[in-house]
C-alpha positions as CSV (number, residue, x, y, z in Angstrom):
1,A,80.3,68.9,-29.1
2,R,78.4,68.4,-25.9
3,H,76.2,65.2,-25.9
4,R,72.8,65.4,-24.2
5,N,71.0,62.2,-23.2
6,A,67.3,61.8,-23.9
7,I,65.0,62.7,-20.9
8,K,63.2,59.7,-19.6
9,Y,60.5,60.0,-16.9
10,A,58.3,57.8,-14.8
11,W,55.5,58.3,-12.3
12,I,56.9,57.0,-9.0
13,D,55.3,57.4,-5.6
14,G,53.0,60.2,-6.7
15,R,55.7,62.4,-8.4
16,I,57.5,62.6,-11.7
17,E,61.0,61.0,-11.6
18,I,63.5,62.1,-14.3
19,T,66.4,59.8,-15.3
20,N,69.2,60.1,-17.8
21,Y,69.6,63.8,-17.8
22,T,72.8,65.8,-17.9
23,D,71.4,69.3,-17.4
24,S,69.5,70.1,-14.2
25,M,67.8,73.0,-15.9
26,S,66.1,70.6,-18.4
27,K,64.8,68.6,-15.4
28,L,63.5,71.7,-13.8
29,S,61.9,73.1,-16.9
30,F,60.3,69.7,-17.7
31,Q,58.8,69.5,-14.2
32,L,57.6,73.1,-14.3
33,S,55.9,72.7,-17.6
34,F,54.4,69.3,-16.6
35,Y,52.9,70.7,-13.4
36,F,51.8,73.9,-15.1
37,L,49.7,71.7,-17.6
38,I,48.2,69.8,-14.7
39,I,47.2,73.0,-12.9
40,F,45.9,74.6,-16.1
41,W,43.6,71.8,-17.2
42,S,42.4,71.1,-13.6
43,S,41.4,74.8,-13.3
44,V,39.6,74.6,-16.7
45,A,37.6,71.5,-15.5
46,I,36.8,73.1,-12.1
47,S,35.8,76.4,-13.8
48,R,33.5,74.6,-16.2
49,A,31.8,72.8,-13.3
50,I,31.3,76.0,-11.3
51,W,30.0,77.7,-14.5
52,E,27.4,75.0,-15.1
53,F,26.4,75.0,-11.4
54,L,25.9,78.8,-11.4
55,W,23.8,78.8,-14.6
56,H,21.8,75.7,-13.8
57,P,21.8,75.4,-10.0
58,L,18.4,73.5,-9.7
59,T,19.2,70.9,-12.3
60,Y,23.0,70.5,-11.8
61,F,22.7,67.5,-9.4
62,Q,19.6,66.0,-10.9
63,Q,19.8,62.6,-12.5
64,K,19.1,62.8,-16.2
65,K,16.8,60.1,-17.5
66,R,17.8,58.5,-20.8
67,E,14.9,58.4,-23.3
68,D,16.3,55.6,-25.4
69,Q,18.4,52.6,-24.6
70,P,21.8,52.4,-26.2
71,A,21.7,50.4,-29.4
72,F,24.2,47.7,-28.2
73,L,21.7,46.7,-25.5
74,Q,19.2,45.7,-28.2
75,Q,21.5,43.4,-30.2
76,L,19.9,40.1,-30.9
77,D,23.2,38.3,-30.5
78,F,22.6,38.4,-26.7
79,G,19.1,37.0,-26.9
80,A,15.5,38.1,-26.8
81,H,14.3,40.7,-24.2
82,K,11.2,39.3,-22.3
83,Y,9.2,40.0,-19.2
84,V,7.7,37.7,-16.6
85,T,5.8,38.3,-13.3
86,A,7.0,36.6,-10.1
87,N,6.5,37.4,-6.5
88,G,4.4,40.4,-7.4
89,I,7.2,42.0,-9.5
90,K,7.5,42.3,-13.3
91,F,11.0,41.0,-14.1
92,H,13.0,41.8,-17.2
93,Y,15.2,39.1,-18.6
94,V,17.2,38.2,-21.7
95,A,17.0,34.7,-23.0
96,C,18.6,32.7,-25.7
97,G,18.7,29.1,-26.7
98,D,16.2,26.4,-27.1
99,E,13.4,26.4,-24.5
100,S,13.2,22.6,-24.6
101,K,16.8,22.4,-23.1
102,P,17.5,22.7,-19.4
103,L,17.3,26.2,-17.8
104,M,20.6,28.0,-16.9
105,L,19.7,31.1,-14.8
106,F,22.2,33.9,-14.4
107,L,21.9,36.3,-11.5
108,H,24.0,39.5,-11.5
109,G,25.7,41.2,-8.6
110,F,25.6,44.8,-7.3
111,P,25.3,47.3,-9.2
112,E,25.1,45.4,-12.4
113,F,22.2,44.1,-14.6
114,W,21.7,41.3,-17.2
115,F,24.4,42.7,-19.5
116,S,27.2,41.5,-17.3
117,W,26.3,37.9,-18.4
118,R,26.2,38.7,-22.2
119,Y,29.2,36.5,-23.1
120,Q,28.0,33.6,-21.0
121,L,24.6,33.8,-22.7
122,M,26.2,33.4,-26.1
123,E,28.4,30.6,-24.9
124,F,25.9,28.4,-23.1
125,N,22.9,28.8,-25.3
126,R,23.9,25.7,-27.3
127,D,23.4,23.4,-24.4
128,Y,20.9,25.3,-22.2
129,Y,18.1,27.8,-22.3
130,A,20.2,30.6,-21.0
131,V,18.4,33.3,-19.1
132,A,20.0,36.4,-17.5
133,V,17.5,38.2,-15.3
134,D,17.5,41.8,-14.0
135,L,17.0,41.4,-10.2
136,R,14.5,43.4,-8.2
137,G,15.1,47.1,-8.7
138,Y,17.8,46.8,-11.4
139,G,17.7,47.4,-15.1
140,D,14.2,47.2,-16.6
141,T,12.8,45.2,-13.7
142,E,10.2,47.0,-11.5
143,R,11.4,48.8,-8.4
144,P,9.5,48.2,-5.2
145,A,8.3,51.2,-3.3
146,K,9.7,50.2,0.1
147,K,13.3,49.4,1.1
148,S,12.0,46.6,3.2
149,E,11.1,44.7,0.0
150,Y,14.8,44.2,-0.6
151,Q,15.3,41.8,2.3
152,L,17.1,38.6,1.7
153,N,14.1,36.4,2.2
154,T,12.2,38.4,-0.4
155,L,15.1,38.1,-2.9
156,I,15.2,34.4,-2.4
157,Q,11.5,34.1,-2.9
158,D,11.9,36.1,-6.2
159,I,14.2,33.4,-7.6
160,A,12.0,30.5,-6.2
161,E,9.0,31.9,-8.0
162,L,10.9,33.0,-11.1
163,I,12.0,29.4,-12.1
164,P,8.4,28.1,-12.4
165,A,7.3,31.4,-14.0
166,L,9.8,30.6,-16.8
167,G,8.2,27.1,-17.1
168,Y,10.8,25.0,-15.3
169,K,11.0,23.0,-12.1
170,S,14.7,23.4,-11.6
171,C,17.7,25.2,-13.1
172,V,21.5,25.4,-13.2
173,L,22.0,28.6,-11.1
174,V,25.0,30.8,-12.0
175,A,25.4,33.8,-9.7
176,H,28.0,36.1,-8.0
177,D,28.1,38.9,-5.5
178,W,24.6,39.9,-4.3
179,G,23.1,37.6,-7.0
180,G,24.8,34.6,-5.3
């Protein structure tokens, strides 16, 4: 009886590579069926996008505003959602821990918001009053009307005024990317 090895395949350098085959027809049939499935499902996805565009051309590229926040953003494990005004902007922040402890202020990077610090908030709230703020124009913080209001000096002034607005004179600052 003729023994046929199992077909093993791997994605190598942008193509399917077949190993351990004895019949070249099985390699060819496998590759043809694989590429047929790719072409078929790609054409389905493209056809659906074209169909949606033809039926709703004016709203196809419009950003859809979410009415309600996802439930996981409101979990109390992360802290309490609060607002404070500093440098003429209403800032949203999430705080947890005892307010009598030192302030640890978390500044997110681009294009994130307070949620990127959720695990650090839960970790450091034992020793600090941990606060993750949405920077100017991100999350639930107000968005200035002019692009010129995003200059570096303005962003630095936001943080300089945010610390006293939270009731502190100094803080442990934790930041990365644009937040740093």
